[in-house]
GUVEXKE-20357 format. One line per field, with one value per residue (C-alpha): residue number from 0; x, y, z. Coordinates in steps of 0.05 Angstrom, whole numbers. Example, Ala and Ser with C-alpha at 12.3 -4.5 7.8 and 13.67 -1.06 7.14 Angstrom:
n = c(0;1) .
X = c(246;273) .
Y = c(-90;-21) .
Z = c(156;143) .
***
This chain:
n = c(0;1;2;3;4;5;6;7;8;9;10;11;12;13;14;15;16;17;18;19;20;21;22;23;24;25;26;27;28;29;30;31;32;33;34;35;36;37;38;39;40;41;42;43;44;45;46;47;48;49;50;51;52;53;54;55;56;57;58;59;60;61;62;63;64;65;66;67;68;69;70;71;72;73;74;75;76;77;78;79;80;81;82;83;84;85;86;87;88;89;90;91;92;93;94;95;96;97;98;99;100;101;102;103;104;105;106;107;108;109;110;111;112;113;114;115;116;117;118;119;120;121;122;123;124;125;126;127;128;129;130;131;132;133;134;135;136;137;138;139;140;141;142;143;144;145;146;147;148;149;150;151;152;153;154;155;156;157;158;159;160;161;162;163;164;165;166;167;168;169;170;171;172;173;174;175;176;177;178) .
X = c(1941;1870;1876;1885;1822;1786;1817;1793;1724;1721;1737;1683;1632;1647;1642;1577;1545;1563;1533;1470;1463;1472;1421;1372;1378;1412;1362;1355;1409;1455;1476;1537;1580;1625;1596;1640;1689;1656;1588;1552;1525;1497;1533;1529;1599;1597;1671;1736;1770;1736;1688;1741;1723;1649;1608;1666;1642;1667;1737;1740;1712;1764;1823;1802;1791;1860;1893;1856;1871;1945;1948;1910;1954;2017;1989;1968;2019;2083;2063;2104;2149;2123;2054;2054;2058;2003;1959;1967;1950;1890;1864;1871;1838;1780;1767;1772;1722;1675;1673;1670;1607;1573;1598;1573;1506;1487;1529;1557;1593;1559;1601;1581;1640;1646;1708;1687;1736;1777;1727;1777;1828;1785;1718;1709;1663;1688;1669;1697;1724;1762;1791;1815;1847;1882;1906;1928;1967;1999;2019;2047;2090;2113;2131;2170;2209;2224;2245;2289;2324;2333;2364;2411;2434;2445;2487;2529;2539;2561;2610;2637;2644;2679;2728;2741;2753;2800;2838;2845;2871;2921;2944;2950;2992;3037;3046;3066;3116;3147;3160) .
Y = c(2449;2431;2367;2407;2446;2379;2356;2420;2413;2340;2356;2410;2364;2305;2351;2385;2319;2285;2342;2342;2267;2275;2332;2294;2223;2220;2197;2239;2219;2194;2122;2077;2059;2016;2010;2043;2068;2110;2142;2195;2251;2317;2378;2452;2479;2555;2562;2546;2478;2433;2489;2536;2610;2600;2656;2692;2674;2736;2729;2658;2679;2735;2694;2633;2674;2705;2638;2603;2660;2658;2582;2586;2642;2602;2538;2567;2623;2589;2517;2484;2426;2357;2327;2320;2395;2408;2353;2377;2449;2426;2386;2445;2493;2445;2430;2503;2523;2467;2494;2566;2550;2526;2585;2636;2603;2573;2613;2547;2486;2418;2365;2293;2244;2225;2182;2158;2101;2142;2191;2217;2234;2251;2285;2326;2316;2334;2331;2312;2383;2379;2313;2342;2401;2357;2306;2363;2395;2328;2317;2387;2374;2308;2345;2398;2345;2304;2365;2391;2324;2322;2392;2374;2311;2352;2403;2348;2316;2384;2394;2324;2335;2402;2370;2314;2363;2405;2342;2320;2389;2389;2319;2340;2401;2357;2308;2365;2392;2323;2317) .
Z = c(4242;4224;4264;4328;4313;4308;4375;4408;4377;4397;4470;4471;4439;4486;4546;4525;4503;4568;4608;4566;4577;4652;4657;4613;4639;4707;4759;4822;4871;4816;4805;4815;4755;4798;4868;4920;4868;4814;4810;4770;4814;4790;4820;4802;4812;4819;4835;4801;4803;4853;4875;4902;4905;4893;4862;4828;4758;4722;4750;4723;4656;4648;4672;4632;4569;4574;4587;4531;4483;4501;4492;4426;4400;4418;4388;4322;4313;4336;4321;4377;4359;4372;4371;4447;4459;4408;4436;4507;4489;4448;4507;4554;4505;4490;4563;4582;4529;4550;4621;4596;4557;4622;4661;4610;4595;4663;4714;4739;4713;4712;4746;4751;4755;4828;4843;4911;4925;4975;5007;5059;5005;4944;4954;4891;4832;4762;4689;4621;4609;4675;4654;4587;4623;4674;4623;4578;4635;4652;4579;4576;4637;4606;4541;4580;4618;4556;4515;4572;4579;4503;4503;4560;4522;4459;4497;4528;4459;4431;4488;4479;4404;4416;4465;4416;4359;4402;4423;4350;4329;4386;4366;4294;4314;4357;4299;4253;4303;4311;4237) .
***
């Protein structure tokens, strides 16, 4: 389980380091990484995801703390099956803590990744922690779908085996009665 502590710590460190670099070195007005597609732009996000519900910092801190505590408890107490489940939860926890640090220390979250290729569709600026949370949530959904399909296949195999066993016992009983 120590590896998942390192994954969580790595996500937090990458997030905080990237924000420190942006605050320290980003020129005013930002700059293009790929012109017309991706740019770094400094934004102070005082709301939840994508700036929703601005200035409700304490609500986000309480809800995030409860959610992160529940995920952490589940991850370390119940040790879910499969590396994909553990990785996804570690990404979500690490990203959540990264943004929680900003929210507690600064009263806002530093966002800077501006995907500007489709301005009419995507107009939000995000950060490394947000990316970890979103990728973690996607991986968790993938894990849930894969594990559900696996369970369904196992149930079908059990039913097929049960039917085959019943058919064999009926055939054996018929063979005995024919003798």
